[in-house]
C-alpha positions in Angstrom: 23.5 -28.4 -0.7 20.2 -27.0 -2.0 19.9 -24.6 -4.9 20.7 -20.9 -4.3 17.7 -18.7 -3.7 17.3 -15.0 -4.4 15.0 -13.7 -1.7 13.6 -10.2 -1.7 12.4 -8.5 1.4 10.8 -5.0 1.3 10.9 -2.8 4.4 14.1 -4.5 5.7 15.1 -1.2 7.4 11.9 -1.4 9.5 11.4 -3.4 12.7 9.3 -6.2 11.2 11.3 -6.4 8.0 14.5 -6.6 9.9 13.2 -9.4 12.0 12.1 -11.3 8.8 15.4 -10.8 7.1 17.3 -12.1 10.1 15.2 -15.3 10.3 15.8 -15.9 6.6 19.5 -15.2 6.8 19.9 -17.6 9.8 18.3 -20.4 7.8 15.1 -20.6 9.8 12.9 -20.2 6.8 14.5 -22.1 3.9 16.9 -24.3 5.9 20.4 -23.9 7.0 21.8 -25.7 3.9 20.1 -23.4 1.4 22.4 -20.7 0.1 20.6 -17.3 0.2 21.1 -14.0 -1.6 19.0 -11.4 0.2 17.8 -8.5 -1.9 16.7 -5.6 0.1 15.0 -2.8 -1.8 13.9 0.5 -0.2 13.3 4.1 -1.0 16.3 6.5 -1.2 15.7 8.3 2.1 16.2 4.8 3.8 19.5 4.1 2.0 21.8 4.7 5.0 19.6 2.6 7.3 19.4 -0.1 4.8 23.2 -0.1 4.3 23.5 -0.5 8.1 21.2 -3.6 7.9 23.3 -5.0 5.1 26.6 -4.6 7.0 25.1 -6.1 10.1 23.9 -9.2 8.2 27.3 -9.5 6.6 28.9 -9.3 10.1 26.9 -12.3 11.3 29.1 -14.4 8.9 26.3 -16.9 8.4 27.4 -19.8 6.2 24.3 -19.9 4.0 24.1 -16.2 3.5 26.1 -15.8 0.3 25.1 -12.2 -0.6 23.2 -9.2 0.6 22.1 -6.5 -2.0 20.7 -3.2 -0.9 19.0 -1.7 -3.9 17.0 1.5 -4.7 15.1 0.4 -7.8 12.6 -2.3 -8.6 14.4 -3.6 -11.7 17.5 -4.6 -9.7 15.4 -5.7 -6.8 12.9 -8.0 -8.5 15.1 -9.5 -11.3 15.2 -13.3 -11.0 13.9 -13.5 -7.5 12.6 -16.8 -6.1 10.7 -15.4 -3.2 9.3 -12.0 -2.3 8.4 -11.0 1.3 6.5 -7.7 0.8 6.8 -6.3 4.3 7.1 -2.6 3.6 3.9 -0.7 3.5 2.7 2.8 4.4 1.9 3.0 8.1 -1.2 4.8 9.3 -0.2 8.1 10.9 -1.9 10.4 13.3 -4.5 12.5 11.6 -4.5 10.4 8.4 -7.7 8.7 7.3 -7.8 5.1 6.1 -8.4 6.2 2.5 -5.1 8.1 2.6 -3.3 4.9 3.7 -5.0 2.9 1.0 -4.1 5.4 -1.7 -0.4 5.2 -0.7 -0.4 1.4 -0.5 -2.1 1.2 -3.9 0.9 3.0 -5.4 3.4 0.8 -3.5 1.8 -2.6 -4.2 0.7 -1.9 -7.8 4.3 -1.0 -8.5 5.5 -4.2 -6.8 3.0 -6.2 -8.9 4.2 -4.7 -12.1 7.9 -5.4 -11.1 7.0 -9.0 -10.3 5.4 -9.3 -13.8 8.3 -7.6 -15.6 11.4 -8.9 -13.8 10.7 -11.8 -11.4 10.9 -15.5 -12.3 7.5 -16.9 -13.3 7.9 -19.4 -10.5 8.4 -16.8 -7.8 6.4 -17.1 -4.6 5.1 -13.9 -2.9 4.1 -13.3 0.7 2.4 -10.1 1.5 2.9 -8.9 5.1 2.4 -5.2 5.0 -1.0 -4.1 6.4 -3.7 -4.2 5.3 -2.3 -7.5 4.0 -5.4 -8.8 2.2 -6.0 -5.6 0.3 -2.3 -5.2 -0.5 -2.1 -8.8 -1.7 -5.1 -8.3 -4.0 -3.6 -5.1 -5.5 -0.2 -6.8 -6.0 -1.8 -9.8 -7.6 -3.9 -7.7 -9.9 -0.9 -5.8 -11.3 1.3 -8.9 -11.4 -1.2 -10.6 -13.7 -1.0 -7.7 -16.2 
C-alpha cells in the first residue's frame, strides 16, 4: 500500500469542490491503494453544509479514505498537507464589478499562500481551480514564497 496522503480541498461544500472531493475519495486521483485523509476547510457559515459533506463521505465506506476532517481555521487545515486543491473562490455576483471579485480573491488566496508557507510540507503540491485561476495562482504563489 502507498504512503498516506493528507489532501486539502477548499470549497468542498460547493458543487465543484464536492465533485473533486468525491473523485479523490474514490481513488480516481491518487489511486485506489493510496490511503487518503481529506482535509476540508471552509468559513464558519458553511460549517453545517461541510459537516454534511463529511458524513456523506464517511457513509461511502471507501477503503482508501481513512479520515475526513472538516476544519474552520487555516492552521489545522494546512498543517502537513501533501496536496492542496484550492477550489473555493469568491463567485462573481449580479451587480458586482470584476475589481470587487479580485479584491475578495486576493484576501482568500493571499491567506492560503501564507498558510502554505507557515504550515504545509515544503514538498506540498498545489492546484488552483477557483476562478480566475491564473490570477489566484499567482497571488497564492507570491504569498507562499514569503
